[in-house]
C-alpha positions in Angstrom: 44.4 16.1 90.1 42.7 19.1 88.5 45.4 19.3 85.9 45.0 15.5 85.1 41.3 15.9 84.7 41.8 18.8 82.4 44.2 16.8 80.3 41.8 13.9 80.1 39.0 16.3 79.1 41.2 17.8 76.3 42.2 14.3 75.2 38.5 13.3 75.0 37.6 16.4 72.9 40.4 15.5 70.4 39.3 11.9 70.3 35.7 13.0 69.5 37.0 15.2 66.7 39.3 12.7 65.1 36.7 9.9 65.4 34.2 12.2 63.7 36.7 12.8 60.8 37.4 9.1 60.4 33.7 8.3 60.4 33.1 11.0 57.8 35.8 9.6 55.5 34.8 5.9 55.9 31.1 6.8 55.6 31.8 8.5 52.2 33.8 5.5 51.0 31.1 3.0 52.1 28.5 5.2 50.4 30.3 4.8 47.0 31.7 1.3 47.3 30.3 -1.3 44.9 27.6 -3.7 46.1 29.1 -6.5 48.2 28.6 -9.1 45.5 30.7 -7.0 43.2 33.3 -5.9 45.7 34.0 -9.4 46.9 33.9 -10.9 43.4 36.5 -8.4 42.1 38.5 -7.7 45.3 37.6 -4.0 45.1 39.9 -1.8 47.1 40.7 1.8 47.8 44.1 2.9 49.2 44.9 -0.7 49.6 41.9 -1.5 51.8 39.0 -3.8 50.6 35.4 -3.2 51.5 35.5 -5.2 54.7 38.4 -3.3 56.0 36.7 0.0 55.5 33.6 -1.3 57.2 35.7 -2.6 60.2 37.3 0.9 60.6 33.9 2.5 60.4 32.4 0.3 63.0 35.4 0.6 65.3 35.4 4.4 65.3 31.6 4.4 65.6 32.1 2.8 68.9 35.0 5.1 69.8 32.9 8.1 68.9 30.0 7.0 71.1 32.1 6.4 74.2 34.2 9.5 73.7 31.0 11.5 73.2 29.6 10.3 76.5 32.9 11.1 78.2 32.9 14.5 76.7 29.4 15.2 78.0 30.5 13.9 81.4 33.4 16.2 81.7 31.4 19.2 80.4 28.1 18.4 82.2 28.1 21.6 84.3 28.8 24.1 81.6 26.4 22.2 79.3 23.6 22.4 81.9 24.3 26.2 82.4 24.3 26.8 78.7 21.0 25.1 78.3 19.5 27.0 81.2 20.8 30.3 80.0 19.4 29.7 76.5 16.0 28.7 77.8 15.8 31.7 80.1 17.0 34.3 77.7 15.7 33.1 74.4 12.2 32.0 73.7 13.2 31.2 70.1 15.5 28.5 71.5 12.5 26.4 72.3 11.2 26.8 68.8 14.7 25.9 67.5 14.9 22.7 69.4 11.3 21.8 68.6 12.0 22.4 64.8 15.2 20.5 64.9 13.6 17.5 66.7 10.6 17.4 64.2 13.0 17.7 61.3 15.1 14.8 62.6 12.0 12.6 63.1 10.7 13.6 59.6 13.9 12.5 58.0 13.8 9.2 59.9 10.3 8.6 58.6 11.0 9.7 55.1 14.1 7.5 55.0 12.2 4.4 56.3 9.4 5.0 53.7 11.9 5.8 50.9 10.2 9.2 50.2 11.8 12.5 48.9 14.1 14.1 49.8 15.6 11.1 51.7 14.9 8.9 48.7 17.1 11.1 46.5 20.1 10.3 48.7 19.2 6.6 48.7 18.8 6.6 44.9 22.0 8.4 44.4 23.7 5.7 46.5 22.2 3.0 44.4 23.1 4.7 41.1 26.8 5.1 42.2 27.0 1.5 43.3 25.5 0.2 40.1 27.8 2.4 38.0 30.7 0.1 39.0 29.2 -2.7 36.9 30.5 -1.7 33.5 30.4 -5.2 32.1 28.4 -8.4 32.8 31.6 -10.3 33.9 31.7 -8.1 36.9 28.6 -9.8 38.3 29.1 -13.2 40.1 26.8 -16.0 39.0 25.1 -15.8 42.4 25.5 -14.1 45.7 28.8 -14.9 47.5 29.9 -17.3 44.8 33.5 -16.7 45.9 32.7 -18.6 49.1 31.5 -21.7 47.3 33.9 -24.7 46.9 34.9 -25.6 43.4 32.9 -28.8 43.8 29.7 -27.0 45.0 30.2 -24.5 42.2 30.5 -27.3 39.7 27.2 -28.8 40.9 25.4 -25.6 40.8 26.7 -24.2 37.5 26.6 -27.7 35.9 30.2 -28.2 34.8 32.5 -31.1 35.4 34.9 -30.7 38.4 37.9 -32.6 37.1 38.1 -30.9 33.7 37.8 -27.5 35.6 40.7 -28.5 37.9 42.8 -29.5 35.0 41.9 -26.3 33.0 43.0 -24.1 36.0 46.3 -26.0 36.5 47.0 -25.9 32.7 46.8 -22.1 33.0 49.2 -21.9 35.8 46.7 -21.6 38.7 47.6 -23.5 41.8 44.7 -25.4 43.1 44.7 -28.4 45.5 41.3 -29.9 45.2 37.6 -29.3 44.7 37.1 -28.5 48.4 38.9 -25.2 48.0 36.7 -22.1 47.5 37.2 -19.6 44.7 38.3 -17.1 47.3 41.1 -19.3 48.6 42.2 -20.2 45.1 42.2 -16.5 44.1 44.1 -15.3 47.3 46.8 -17.9 46.8 47.4 -17.1 43.2 47.1 -13.3 43.5 43.9 -13.2 41.4 40.3 -12.3 41.9 37.5 -14.8 42.2 36.1 -13.3 38.9 39.4 -14.1 37.1 39.5 -17.6 38.4 35.9 -18.3 37.5 36.5 -16.9 33.9 39.2 -19.6 33.4 36.9 -22.5 34.1 35.3 -24.0 31.0 31.5 -24.1 31.4 28.8 -25.4 29.1 26.3 -22.9 27.8 22.6 -23.6 28.3 20.7 -24.7 25.3 18.8 -21.7 23.8 15.1 -21.7 24.6 12.6 -21.2 21.9 10.1 -18.3 22.3 7.4 -20.6 21.3 8.3 -23.3 23.7 5.9 -23.4 26.6 7.5 -24.3 29.9 6.2 -24.2 33.5 7.9 -21.9 36.0 9.4 -25.0 37.5 10.9 -26.1 34.2 12.3 -22.6 33.6 14.0 -22.5 36.9 15.5 -25.9 36.6 16.8 -25.0 33.1 18.1 -21.5 33.7 18.9 -21.2 37.5 22.5 -20.6 38.2 23.3 -19.5 34.6 24.2 -15.9 35.4 20.7 -14.6 34.5 21.1 -11.7 36.8 24.2 -10.5 35.1 22.4 -10.0 31.8 20.6 -7.1 30.3 16.9 -7.5 29.1 18.1 -7.5 25.5 20.6 -10.2 26.2 17.9 -12.4 27.9 15.5 -11.9 25.0 18.2 -12.9 22.6 19.0 -15.9 24.6 15.4 -17.2 24.5 14.9 -16.2 20.9 12.3 -13.4 21.6 12.0 -10.0 20.3 13.0 -7.5 22.9 9.9 -5.4 22.3 7.8 -8.4 23.1 9.7 -9.1 26.3 9.1 -5.5 27.3 5.4 -5.7 26.6 5.1 -8.9 28.6 6.9 -7.3 31.6 4.7 -4.2 31.2 1.6 -6.4 31.4 3.0 -7.5 34.8 3.5 -3.9 35.9 7.2 -3.9 35.3 8.5 -1.1 33.0 11.9 -2.0 31.5 14.2 -0.8 28.8 16.4 -3.1 26.6 19.6 -2.1 28.5 18.1 -2.6 32.0 19.9 -5.2 34.1 17.8 -8.2 35.1 19.0 -8.2 38.6 18.2 -4.5 39.1 14.7 -5.0 37.6 14.2 -8.0 39.9 15.3 -6.1 43.0 13.2 -3.0 42.2 10.1 -5.1 41.7 10.6 -7.5 44.7 11.2 -10.6 42.4 14.1 -12.9 41.5 15.7 -12.7 38.0 14.2 -16.2 37.3 10.7 -14.8 38.0 11.3 -12.1 35.3 12.3 -14.8 32.8 9.1 -16.7 33.6 7.1 -13.5 32.7 9.2 -12.9 29.6 8.5 -16.5 28.4 4.8 -16.0 29.2 4.7 -19.3 31.2 1.8 -20.2 33.1 1.9 -18.8 36.7 
């Protein structure tokens, strides 16, 4: 019986160790993986595993680690209590150590929640790494989880004709049954990515807006929503509406938004708690 308990104790210790190793690896992968909208749109993968798979492994071993850690503490409760007692009796510094460690942990929790240094440096590095994956506008979907939209719904939202889109895909060798299929379903069946399927669909370009044309925010949203605005840089948006990029920067600055010509509209919107279409409203100087 004693031998079985010792074996279970050793088994638990190894499980804790290996679970920690797996959590460390998956945590690092999830730290550098592209944003979900990019990962799903491009079928990003590492070592043959896509983002969802890495997340599933991470969650599974998170649960394993918690259970194994409690079992480890259970099997080692007596020596653990004795160790704590000896440390408290023999070293006054131990009390200071545990107090400092506890305060440091609480401080990091607060700094992370408030996005303050040094925790904010780690958060910003994470954001910079994820954004670095977007090397060209085509990597951005037209809207979040566009791969889950049916072709018919996508046609309505992006203002293109469904039947010509189906014909264009079939003419290019893409197997597609009907408009009820999602981009993800079509892509998986044909060994492609949703991004590649979408690129094969002929879509009308929005008529360029005039910089002098005065539109209400509602008119701007009706005209430009769903046109991939978030995938563009500020310079591209200003060119699209026939506005000098410096004027666009000045109008954003007047609203408290500092932006450079190469800054992405989606990133600027996220940073300032707005939608990409809200920034276009400001750039066009429409009435608020």
